[in-house]
Residue, then its C-alpha position, 0 to 999 in steps of 0.5 A: x209653709x202657708x198651705x200647711x197653717x191653712x189646716x191649721x186656722x181652718x180649725x182653731x176658729x171650730x174649735x173656737x166655735x165648738x167650745x161654744x156650743x158645748x157651752x150653751x149645751x150644757x147649759x140648755x141641757x142641765x137637766x132638773x131634778x126630778x126627787x126630792x129634796x132632804x127636809x131641810x133643817x128645822x130652823x129654815x124652815x120654822x120659825x122656833x119658841x125652843x131649841x137646846x140641848x137636853x139629855x132624855x133619860x131612858x125606861x127602866x131598868x137601865x134608865x140611860x142618858x142619851x142627849x138629844x137636840x130638843x125643837x119647840x116650833x112657833x104657829x106653823x107646821x114642820x115638814x113632816x111627811x107620812x114617810x118620815x112619821x112612820x119611822x117615828x111611829x115605829x120607834x114609839x109604838x108598843x104591842x105591835x102585836x095585840x088585838x086591836x083593842x089592846x094596841x089602841x088602847x096601847x097608843x092612840x096618844x101615840x097616833x093623835x099626837x103623830x096625826x097633829x104633827x100634820x095639821x100644826x105642828x106648834x105646840x109638838x116638841x121635837x127630839x132629834x137624835x142630833x144636829x145632823x138628822x133633823x128630817x126625821x124626829x125620834x120622837x115628839x113631846x106634845x104639849x097639848x097633854x102635859x099636865x105639869x113641867x117642873x124641876x126635878x133635882x134629886x132626880x138630877x142637877x139640872x133635871x125636870x119633869x114633863x108630865x102628860x096623860x100618855x106618860x112622864x118624860x125625864x130631862x136635863x139641861x147643861x145648866x140650871x139657867x136653861x131649865x128654867x127657861x125651859x120649864x119656863x116656856x114649856x109651863x106656858x103650854x100646861x092646860x093653856x087652851x089649844x087646839x084640839x084638830x080632832x075632828x080635822x079631816x087632814x088629822x083624821x086622814x093621818x090618824x087612819x092612815x097611820x092606823x092603816x099602815x100599824x095594824x092593817x086597818x082603820x084605828x080612828x077611834x080618839 
């Protein structure tokens, strides 16, 4: 039996070595991903001034109320890529087939807000479809364009309106205390001396990149 056992012993030792080599090989050869990781959730990348779920009233004629996650970042810039902003643009653009002058007039505030968000989003209120879609906002409310924020109980309980140079946004919280908190926070930006980035090269580059994407020509007229 000794002659039959010898090969078994001979096989056992290489098997252990092979296992060690396999582990080492797996450790050494584990590939490092070169793909871009998904955008991190907003709250993990920047400080937040205010966030929560609000109901946003849609446009006429239906004026449907839809629940959205709203996030107002503190000083800093979330990782909005140009591709992210192009998708936001697609959701909000108006008169895409109009002549250039009419197109720019209809979309100048949208392009201005998107370009600003690439430089500093500290006064750009973002809203998302839900908690699991935080990489690409549904849209932005530029508080630098806000003229007033006030309660609107006649529209709906706990409702309030953000009036901006671009349009009015009608929102509603779940409770009166949430409404008061949002109104207090947002009013700090109304008529405040907020920075204007429209002269910065980063802003102009983003504005024109978005303009070239949307219209095929340079649109920087702001």
